[in-house]
C-alpha positions as a printed Julia matrix, in Angstrom:
200×3 Matrix{Float64}:
  -0.61   23.21   13.13
  -3.52   20.81   13.59
  -6.91   22.14   12.57
 -10.31   20.86   11.58
 -10.56   19.64    7.97
 -12.61   21.85    5.65
 -15.81   20.7     4.06
 -14.13   20.94    0.73
 -11.4    18.59    1.77
 -13.81   15.94    2.98
 -16.14   16.43    0.03
 -13.31   15.79   -2.42
 -12.49   12.51   -0.58
 -16.11   11.38   -0.51
 -16.61   12.09   -4.22
 -13.47   10.01   -5.01
 -14.94    7.28   -2.84
 -18.38    7.37   -4.5
 -16.72    6.9    -7.93
 -14.8     3.88   -6.8
 -17.74    2.32   -4.94
 -19.94    2.72   -7.98
 -17.57    0.58   -9.99
 -17.06   -1.97   -7.18
 -20.73   -2.28   -6.43
 -21.7    -2.95  -10.08
 -19.1    -5.65  -10.43
 -19.82   -7.37   -7.15
 -23.62   -7.26   -7.62
 -23.11   -9.61  -10.51
 -21.29  -11.97   -8.19
 -24.09  -11.94   -5.64
 -22.71   -9.4    -3.22
 -24.88   -6.58   -2.01
 -23.96   -3.81    0.36
 -24.63   -0.19    1.31
 -22.28    2.39    2.8
 -22.15    4.15    6.09
 -19.65    6.87    7.01
 -18.26    6.41   10.49
 -15.56    7.78   12.84
 -14.29   11.36   12.45
 -16.06   11.91    9.14
 -19.42   11.06   10.71
 -19.01   13.76   13.31
 -17.04   16.16   11.06
 -14.06   16.04   13.4
 -11.27   15.16   11.06
  -7.98   16.93   11.93
  -5.39   17.82    9.45
  -1.9    19.21    9.64
  -0.93   21.66    6.94
   0.17   19.64    3.93
  -0.19   16.29    5.72
  -2.56   13.4     4.66
  -5.78   12.55    6.51
  -7.94    9.48    6.86
 -11.62    8.81    6.4
 -13.46    5.62    7.48
 -16.3     4.05    5.52
 -18.25    0.97    6.34
 -19.44   -1.44    3.66
 -22.47   -3.03    5.12
 -23.2    -6.44    3.71
 -26.96   -7.01    3.34
 -28.85  -10.22    4.16
 -29.38  -11.14    0.48
 -25.67  -11.79    0.1
 -25.36  -15.63    0.39
 -21.65  -15.8     1.0
 -20.9   -15.99    4.79
 -17.13  -16.54    5.02
 -15.29  -13.45    6.23
 -12.16  -14.49    4.39
 -13.9   -15.06    1.07
 -15.89  -11.77    1.34
 -12.79   -9.75    2.2
 -10.68  -11.29   -0.58
 -13.47  -10.72   -3.16
 -13.86   -7.05   -2.21
 -10.07   -6.52   -2.07
  -9.64   -8.05   -5.58
 -12.06   -5.52   -7.09
 -10.51   -2.56   -5.27
  -7.1    -3.72   -6.33
  -8.08   -3.63   -9.93
  -8.63    0.16   -9.64
  -5.02    0.98   -8.86
  -3.39    3.6   -10.99
  -0.67    6.31  -10.68
  -2.85    8.21   -8.19
  -4.43    5.38   -6.22
  -2.8     2.56   -4.28
  -4.72   -0.25   -2.57
  -3.38   -2.14    0.55
  -4.78   -4.6     3.06
  -5.23   -3.44    6.7
  -5.87   -5.42    9.81
  -9.61   -4.76    9.42
  -9.83   -2.67    6.35
  -9.09   -2.12    2.66
  -7.07    1.04    2.36
  -7.31    3.2    -0.73
  -4.53    5.79   -0.72
  -4.95    8.76   -3.02
  -1.95   10.75   -4.36
  -1.32   13.99   -6.24
   1.99   14.15   -8.03
   3.25   11.18   -5.97
   2.29   12.89   -2.65
  -0.25   11.15   -0.37
  -3.27   13.41    0.12
  -5.73   11.17    1.93
  -6.57    7.54    2.73
 -10.02    6.0     2.74
 -10.35    2.89    4.95
 -13.15    0.57    3.95
 -14.19   -1.84    6.72
 -16.69   -4.65    5.95
 -19.47   -5.32    8.41
 -22.42   -7.64    8.52
 -25.12   -7.02   11.06
 -23.21   -6.5    14.3
 -19.87   -7.98   13.12
 -16.8    -6.68   11.43
 -14.15   -8.54    9.53
 -10.82   -8.59   11.25
  -7.45  -10.31   10.67
  -6.3   -12.84   13.21
  -2.53  -12.12   13.47
  -1.82  -15.59   14.73
  -3.68  -17.6    12.04
  -3.37  -14.97    9.38
  -7.08  -15.63    8.6
  -9.94  -13.14    8.53
 -13.01  -13.79   10.67
 -16.07  -12.0    12.04
 -15.7   -10.08   15.32
 -18.64   -8.44   17.1
 -18.72   -4.67   17.0
 -18.51   -2.89   20.28
 -21.9    -1.51   21.33
 -20.31    1.85   22.36
 -20.0     2.74   18.73
 -23.72    2.48   17.99
 -24.73    4.17   21.28
 -22.59    7.27   20.62
 -23.97    7.57   17.11
 -27.54    7.56   18.44
 -26.67   10.09   21.17
 -25.07   12.44   18.67
 -28.03   12.34   16.23
 -30.4    13.29   19.09
 -28.66   16.58   19.59
 -29.82   19.79   17.95
 -27.58   21.37   15.28
 -26.4    24.0    17.72
 -25.56   21.45   20.4
 -23.62   19.31   17.86
 -21.49   22.25   16.85
 -20.79   23.27   20.45
 -19.84   19.67   21.3
 -17.5    19.38   18.37
 -15.84   22.82   18.54
 -15.47   23.17   22.31
 -15.13   19.6    23.56
 -14.11   17.02   20.88
 -11.71   18.97   18.67
  -9.64   20.31   21.64
  -9.4    16.75   23.03
  -8.37   15.33   19.66
  -5.62   17.91   19.33
  -4.29   17.03   22.82
  -4.32   13.35   21.97
  -2.72   13.75   18.57
   0.04   15.83   20.1
   0.77   13.06   22.62
   2.08   10.9    19.75
  -0.03    7.9    20.78
  -3.6     9.11   20.18
  -6.7     7.19   21.16
  -9.11    6.09   18.52
 -11.6     8.75   17.31
 -14.62    7.15   19.01
 -12.95    6.96   22.42
 -12.01   10.62   22.22
 -15.53   11.54   21.02
 -17.16    9.63   23.92
 -14.9    11.46   26.37
 -15.79   14.8    24.86
 -19.45   13.93   24.77
 -19.49   12.91   28.46
 -17.81   16.18   29.44
 -20.3    18.07   27.33
 -23.27   16.34   28.99
 -21.86   16.81   32.46
 -21.07   20.54   32.1
 -24.32   21.3    30.39
 -26.59   19.2    32.62
 -28.1    17.21   29.76
């Protein structure tokens, strides 16, 4: 049965992430790479869904700052991937995604959760071109930033009503369809319904 992830589940994942990023940041800083992190997607809105005993995903942005001289998307991605890859062990695997570095966390060989690290610089994200097999910068869709701003402008009570009564039910419906929309699209749909029904 699908249900909202508990704070404990997400906190465990974020603590694991912080430990990894602490190591990666210290190494890359010596190589001239500087970044800060930003939690996005379902974790940002606390709308992660989990099925009993099934793994879940969390998205984290690695935001490259302007004092990083390297500009090449391919070089930046490969450099970050190399440092993440060094951290593999019996409980952590690291794989390349179309636009992310995926760290998969296991317990007794069972996948518990995955953290997907996407690398962004200003308004651009690194993505793999499936034809050329090269990574390049692609402009982020403005809808992502707009929805974050709209959410932060709500009161705590409004946020909880939006999530519990509009977003979570929609996410469950879409998950059960077998071909779910991305989290942001579902959130926007829920947010628009919330605004319409509440006259905001």
